[in-house]
Backbone as CSV, one residue per row, in Angstrom:
resi,resn,N_x,N_y,N_z,CA_x,CA_y,CA_z,C_x,C_y,C_z
1,MET,0.838,-1.171,0.000,0.000,0.000,0.000,0.888,1.241,0.000
2,LYS,0.601,2.162,-0.886,1.380,3.394,-0.982,0.901,4.391,0.066
3,THR,1.846,5.214,0.521,1.494,6.250,1.498,0.826,7.416,0.784
4,PHE,0.270,8.313,1.582,-0.385,9.492,1.014,0.603,10.322,0.196
5,GLU,1.815,10.493,0.734,2.812,11.317,0.046,3.183,10.727,-1.310
6,GLN,3.324,9.405,-1.356,3.658,8.754,-2.635,2.520,8.918,-3.637
7,LEU,1.282,8.717,-3.174,0.125,8.877,-4.073,-0.020,10.330,-4.523
8,TYR,0.187,11.260,-3.593,0.044,12.687,-3.928,1.073,13.103,-4.982
9,THR,2.322,12.704,-4.773,3.379,13.063,-5.731,3.102,12.445,-7.094
10,ALA,2.704,11.178,-7.114,2.391,10.519,-8.395,1.176,11.168,-9.047
11,TRP,0.207,11.618,-8.256,-0.991,12.271,-8.798,-0.648,13.618,-9.422
12,VAL,0.201,14.415,-8.729,0.610,15.717,-9.262,1.424,15.528,-10.539
13,ASP,2.296,14.537,-10.572,3.145,14.303,-11.740,2.391,13.608,-12.874
14,GLY,1.177,13.130,-12.595,0.405,12.449,-13.627,0.872,11.028,-13.866
15,ALA,1.484,10.395,-12.864,2.016,9.046,-13.020,1.015,7.971,-12.624
16,LEU,-0.137,8.355,-12.031,-1.143,7.365,-11.644,-1.979,6.960,-12.859
17,THR,-2.491,5.746,-12.820,-3.412,5.313,-13.883,-4.727,6.065,-13.699
18,LYS,-5.590,6.004,-14.706,-6.861,6.737,-14.664,-7.708,6.291,-13.478
19,GLU,-7.727,4.972,-13.222,-8.535,4.467,-12.103,-7.962,4.925,-10.765
20,GLU,-6.623,4.855,-10.620,-5.987,5.286,-9.376,-6.185,6.780,-9.146
21,ALA,-6.084,7.584,-10.215,-6.257,9.030,-10.099,-7.691,9.368,-9.704
22,ASP,-8.670,8.691,-10.303,-10.072,8.940,-9.946,-10.331,8.582,-8.487
23,ALA,-9.788,7.460,-8.024,-9.982,7.052,-6.640,-9.340,8.050,-5.688
24,PHE,-8.144,8.557,-6.038,-7.452,9.519,-5.189,-8.231,10.830,-5.131
25,GLU,-8.778,11.295,-6.266,-9.545,12.544,-6.312,-10.845,12.416,-5.521
26,LYS,-11.467,11.226,-5.514,-12.693,11.019,-4.733,-12.382,11.054,-3.230
27,GLN,-11.222,10.535,-2.840,-10.858,10.524,-1.423,-10.462,11.921,-0.935
28,HIS,-9.834,12.713,-1.828,-9.314,14.034,-1.442,-9.782,15.093,-2.444
29,PRO,-11.039,15.498,-2.413,-11.531,16.490,-3.385,-10.958,17.889,-3.145
30,GLU,-10.489,18.162,-1.950,-9.933,19.491,-1.653,-8.606,19.748,-2.352
31,LEU,-7.984,18.699,-2.874,-6.669,18.851,-3.507,-6.758,19.222,-4.986
32,LEU,-7.964,19.232,-5.567,-8.100,19.544,-6.999,-7.632,20.975,-7.293
33,GLU,-7.967,21.928,-6.419,-7.534,23.315,-6.622,-6.005,23.418,-6.477
34,GLU,-5.497,22.651,-5.545,-4.060,22.701,-5.272,-3.246,22.114,-6.425
35,ARG,-3.856,21.240,-7.181,-3.138,20.580,-8.286,-2.709,21.586,-9.345
36,ASP,-3.588,22.486,-9.675,-3.250,23.492,-10.693,-2.095,24.368,-10.228
37,ASP,-2.121,24.743,-8.935,-1.026,25.558,-8.401,0.301,24.790,-8.438
38,MET,0.240,23.527,-8.120,1.461,22.708,-8.127,2.018,22.569,-9.551
39,LEU,1.154,22.414,-10.543,1.616,22.300,-11.936,2.252,23.603,-12.399
40,LYS,1.668,24.751,-12.014,2.250,26.051,-12.376,3.642,26.205,-11.754
41,LEU,3.758,25.805,-10.465,5.042,25.892,-9.764,6.083,24.985,-10.416
42,LYS,5.652,23.819,-10.818,6.578,22.870,-11.463,7.113,23.430,-12.775
43,LYS,6.220,23.997,-13.591,6.651,24.576,-14.878,7.577,25.766,-14.654
44,LEU,7.255,26.599,-13.665,8.084,27.763,-13.352,9.490,27.335,-12.932
45,LEU,9.587,26.319,-12.083,10.900,25.845,-11.628,11.695,25.236,-12.784
46,GLN,11.043,24.480,-13.631,11.752,23.864,-14.754,12.272,24.909,-15.729
47,ARG,11.521,25.993,-15.917,11.910,27.023,-16.876,13.019,27.918,-16.327
48,ASN,13.000,28.240,-15.038,13.931,29.228,-14.494,15.094,28.638,-13.699
49,LEU,14.983,27.405,-13.299,16.041,26.824,-12.484,17.051,26.127,-13.390
50,VAL,18.265,26.613,-13.372,19.322,26.048,-14.201,20.170,25.135,-13.316
51,PRO,20.383,23.892,-13.739,21.212,22.999,-12.917,22.640,23.528,-12.817
52,ALA,23.175,23.525,-11.632,24.521,24.039,-11.390,25.530,22.900,-11.494
53,GLU,26.688,23.232,-12.023,27.797,22.278,-12.118,28.619,22.373,-10.837
54,PHE,28.858,21.252,-10.221,29.670,21.212,-9.016,31.141,21.091,-9.388
55,ALA,31.969,21.796,-8.634,33.407,21.646,-8.815,33.840,20.381,-8.083
56,HIS,34.687,19.620,-8.718,35.224,18.387,-8.137,34.119,17.380,-7.801
57,CYS,33.195,17.225,-8.721,32.075,16.315,-8.451,32.532,14.853,-8.379
58,GLU,33.618,14.489,-9.083,34.110,13.111,-9.019,34.606,12.780,-7.612
59,PHE,35.275,13.754,-6.987,35.768,13.551,-5.624,34.598,13.361,-4.656
60,PHE,33.592,14.221,-4.792,32.414,14.114,-3.937,31.727,12.765,-4.128
61,THR,31.584,12.339,-5.372,30.929,11.055,-5.655,31.739,9.897,-5.099
62,SER,33.058,9.953,-5.246,33.881,8.854,-4.739,33.810,8.762,-3.203
63,LYS,33.800,9.899,-2.529,33.698,9.882,-1.067,32.330,9.367,-0.617
64,LEU,31.308,9.742,-1.342,29.964,9.268,-1.023,29.850,7.764,-1.248
65,MET,30.413,7.273,-2.335,30.355,5.841,-2.635,31.178,5.024,-1.637
66,GLU,32.251,5.579,-1.110,33.031,4.880,-0.077,32.193,4.641,1.171
67,GLN,31.322,5.576,1.481,30.474,5.409,2.662,29.307,4.463,2.378
68,ILE,28.819,4.474,1.147,27.681,3.608,0.805,28.132,2.175,0.630
69,VAL,29.138,1.963,-0.195,29.636,0.622,-0.483,31.001,0.486,0.165
70,PRO,31.150,-0.364,1.159,32.479,-0.518,1.772,33.471,-1.087,0.767
71,ALA,34.732,-0.801,1.015,35.782,-1.279,0.119,35.758,-2.799,0.071
72,ALA,36.050,-3.329,-1.103,36.045,-4.790,-1.274,37.097,-5.394,-0.355
73,ARG,36.683,-6.425,0.367,37.627,-7.067,1.275,38.633,-7.868,0.467
74,SER,39.850,-7.840,0.942,40.876,-8.614,0.254,40.688,-10.086,0.574
75,LEU,41.078,-10.911,-0.355,40.952,-12.347,-0.155,41.929,-12.808,0.925
76,PRO,41.512,-13.745,1.760,42.439,-14.209,2.809,43.637,-14.917,2.186
77,SER,44.763,-14.759,2.851,45.983,-15.354,2.322,46.019,-16.845,2.604
78,TRP,47.017,-17.508,2.036,47.166,-18.950,2.247,47.565,-19.266,3.676
79,PHE,48.028,-18.263,4.432,48.438,-18.494,5.802,47.304,-18.258,6.782
80,HIS,46.110,-18.117,6.287,44.936,-17.977,7.138,44.667,-19.322,7.805
81,VAL,44.274,-19.331,9.046,44.174,-20.562,9.837,43.266,-21.615,9.194
82,PRO,42.058,-21.296,8.735,41.241,-22.358,8.139,41.890,-22.984,6.910
83,ARG,42.583,-22.185,6.129,43.245,-22.761,4.960,44.361,-23.702,5.382
84,LEU,45.085,-23.336,6.449,46.126,-24.235,6.941,45.516,-25.531,7.454
85,ALA,44.389,-25.427,8.119,43.740,-26.635,8.631,43.309,-27.532,7.485
86,TRP,42.678,-26.956,6.466,42.259,-27.767,5.316,43.467,-28.332,4.576
87,GLY,44.543,-27.554,4.507,45.760,-28.063,3.877,46.336,-29.244,4.636
88,GLY,46.336,-29.161,5.962,46.819,-30.273,6.780,45.951,-31.509,6.632
89,ILE,44.653,-31.320,6.611,43.742,-32.457,6.428,43.947,-33.098,5.063
90,GLY,44.104,-32.254,4.036,44.336,-32.787,2.691,45.654,-33.532,2.594
91,SER,46.704,-32.974,3.199,48.009,-33.646,3.184,47.950,-34.976,3.917
92,PHE,47.275,-34.996,5.053,47.138,-36.238,5.798,46.376,-37.282,4.984
93,ALA,45.330,-36.861,4.285,44.549,-37.798,3.472,45.397,-38.374,2.341
94,VAL,46.203,-37.538,1.697,47.070,-38.024,0.612,48.118,-38.982,1.168
95,ALA,48.730,-38.631,2.309,49.736,-39.507,2.911,49.124,-40.847,3.310
96,LEU,47.930,-40.824,3.878,47.259,-42.062,4.257,46.942,-42.916,3.038
97,LEU,46.496,-42.290,1.981,46.205,-43.020,0.750,47.470,-43.660,0.181
98,LEU,48.560,-42.904,0.129,49.815,-43.454,-0.372,50.317,-44.590,0.517
99,PHE,50.178,-44.436,1.822,50.597,-45.483,2.753,49.810,-46.764,2.498
100,LEU,48.499,-46.640,2.359,47.674,-47.829,2.141,47.921,-48.472,0.781
101,LEU,48.323,-47.672,-0.190,48.575,-48.232,-1.520,49.925,-48.934,-1.629
102,PHE,50.953,-48.365,-1.002,52.303,-48.858,-1.244,52.899,-49.718,-0.126
103,VAL,52.336,-49.686,1.065,52.869,-50.509,2.150,52.182,-51.867,2.084
104,PRO,52.962,-52.956,2.135,52.341,-54.279,2.000,51.436,-54.595,3.184
105,ASN,50.655,-55.634,3.016,49.705,-56.056,4.036,50.452,-56.480,5.294
106,PHE,49.993,-56.007,6.463,50.685,-56.285,7.706,50.234,-57.580,8.375
107,SER,49.387,-58.328,7.762,48.925,-59.549,8.422,50.084,-60.545,8.503
108,VAL,50.293,-61.100,9.700,51.380,-62.044,9.946,50.857,-63.449,9.644
109,PRO,51.510,-64.162,8.756,51.030,-65.517,8.466,51.245,-66.421,9.680
110,HIS,50.283,-67.250,9.975,50.388,-68.176,11.104,51.192,-69.395,10.664
111,PRO,52.268,-69.687,11.396,53.050,-70.867,11.025,52.285,-72.157,11.389
112,GLU,52.745,-73.237,10.848,52.100,-74.509,11.141,52.355,-74.907,12.594
113,TYR,53.422,-74.445,13.191,53.725,-74.747,14.583,54.285,-73.492,15.241
114,VAL,54.173,-73.422,16.568,54.589,-72.235,17.292,56.097,-72.235,17.509
115,ALA,56.670,-73.381,17.867,58.103,-73.440,18.151,58.662,-74.774,17.669
116,GLU,59.912,-74.761,17.394,60.594,-76.009,17.000,61.494,-76.407,18.174
117,VAL,61.243,-77.557,18.699,62.019,-78.056,19.832,63.245,-78.756,19.265
118,LEU,64.434,-78.261,19.640,65.669,-78.830,19.111,66.223,-79.959,19.982
119,LYS,66.033,-79.852,21.266,66.634,-80.831,22.169,65.711,-81.044,23.359
120,THR,65.499,-82.291,23.744,64.614,-82.575,24.879,65.353,-83.280,26.017
121,THR,66.654,-83.385,25.939,67.418,-84.024,27.015,67.750,-83.002,28.074
122,THR,67.834,-83.454,29.342,68.176,-82.581,30.457,69.410,-83.139,31.156
123,THR,70.003,-82.338,32.013,71.186,-82.785,32.755,70.800,-83.699,33.912
124,ASP,69.580,-83.604,34.363,69.091,-84.467,35.448,68.400,-85.676,34.813
125,PRO,68.901,-86.909,35.101,68.304,-88.081,34.463,66.897,-88.385,34.969
126,LYS,66.479,-87.815,36.097,65.150,-88.060,36.616,64.071,-87.306,35.838
127,ILE,64.461,-86.258,35.142,63.485,-85.424,34.418,63.435,-85.899,32.972
128,ARG,62.232,-86.165,32.542,62.033,-86.612,31.167,61.130,-85.587,30.462
129,ALA,61.496,-85.194,29.229,60.725,-84.217,28.467,60.131,-84.889,27.250
130,THR,58.846,-84.592,26.998,58.173,-85.102,25.791,57.576,-83.910,25.056
131,VAL,57.473,-84.022,23.747,56.960,-82.933,22.903,55.724,-83.435,22.183
132,ASP,54.643,-82.678,22.285,53.421,-82.962,21.538,53.155,-81.768,20.630
133,SER,53.023,-82.026,19.363,52.727,-80.953,18.402,51.341,-81.184,17.826
134,GLU,50.537,-80.175,17.948,49.209,-80.187,17.343,49.128,-78.979,16.414
135,LYS,48.010,-78.838,15.760,47.853,-77.735,14.803,47.981,-76.396,15.530
136,GLY,49.073,-75.683,15.292,49.313,-74.374,15.868,49.828,-74.389,17.291
137,ILE,50.000,-75.549,17.906,50.440,-75.610,19.307,51.557,-76.637,19.445
138,THR,52.603,-76.274,20.158,53.665,-77.209,20.544,53.681,-77.248,22.056
139,LEU,53.515,-78.439,22.627,53.425,-78.605,24.063,54.607,-79.444,24.549
140,ILE,55.344,-78.934,25.520,56.477,-79.662,26.115,56.048,-80.088,27.513
141,LYS,56.077,-81.398,27.754,55.716,-81.944,29.066,56.998,-82.353,29.780
142,LEU,57.129,-81.914,31.002,58.295,-82.253,31.826,57.814,-83.157,32.960
143,ASP,58.288,-84.418,32.947,57.938,-85.360,34.007,59.108,-85.447,34.969
144,GLY,58.846,-85.473,36.309,59.878,-85.592,37.312,60.291,-84.261,37.900
145,VAL,59.660,-83.166,37.553,59.984,-81.844,38.087,59.032,-81.573,39.240
146,ASP,59.610,-81.053,40.348,58.772,-80.713,41.490,57.814,-79.581,41.111
147,ASN,56.618,-79.612,41.700,55.643,-78.548,41.462,56.130,-77.236,42.079
148,VAL,55.889,-76.143,41.409,56.261,-74.818,41.895,55.022,-74.235,42.563
149,PRO,55.146,-73.775,43.823,53.990,-73.188,44.484,53.482,-71.948,43.727
150,ASP,52.180,-71.688,43.842,51.554,-70.568,43.110,52.074,-69.217,43.573
151,ASP,52.486,-69.112,44.829,52.948,-67.823,45.344,54.445,-67.595,45.121
152,GLU,55.120,-68.494,44.461,56.562,-68.395,44.196,56.793,-67.350,43.105
153,ASP,57.762,-66.453,43.316,58.121,-65.457,42.320,59.141,-66.041,41.371
154,LEU,58.771,-66.231,40.110,59.655,-66.871,39.129,60.489,-65.858,38.338
155,THR,60.340,-64.597,38.634,61.085,-63.589,37.888,62.499,-63.400,38.398
156,ARG,62.882,-63.956,39.565,64.238,-63.812,40.088,65.118,-64.851,39.535
């Protein structure tokens, strides 16, 4: 919805459509006399008022535009923190990709047996050692050895 001032100015200038002008004149019949005076004033001003040339108008315009439109911000440099963070993430991703492509598989193959027993003889003839090998397990049984108590410290 236009304000009264906008409608009045458009009505005086003749910019309203015929329907809008008729509606405005019905709402404000007291302005019909004033319209003729306004048209006379407009013609008088157009005929006698000469536009003046301003000295240094480019300077005035540039100062005005600086206040209206702020100066374009410079682009952030490569040393800006978010760019460094993205660069680090990208470098890490490339390094990880290269590592996964070129480093062989780290899975350790399981041998058929855990240990190879080379000798089962002992210096004490009372102790006898036997070896049982099963799939993935080698078990050495020592017969004739005294039991070690559970609370005995074997690390010494």
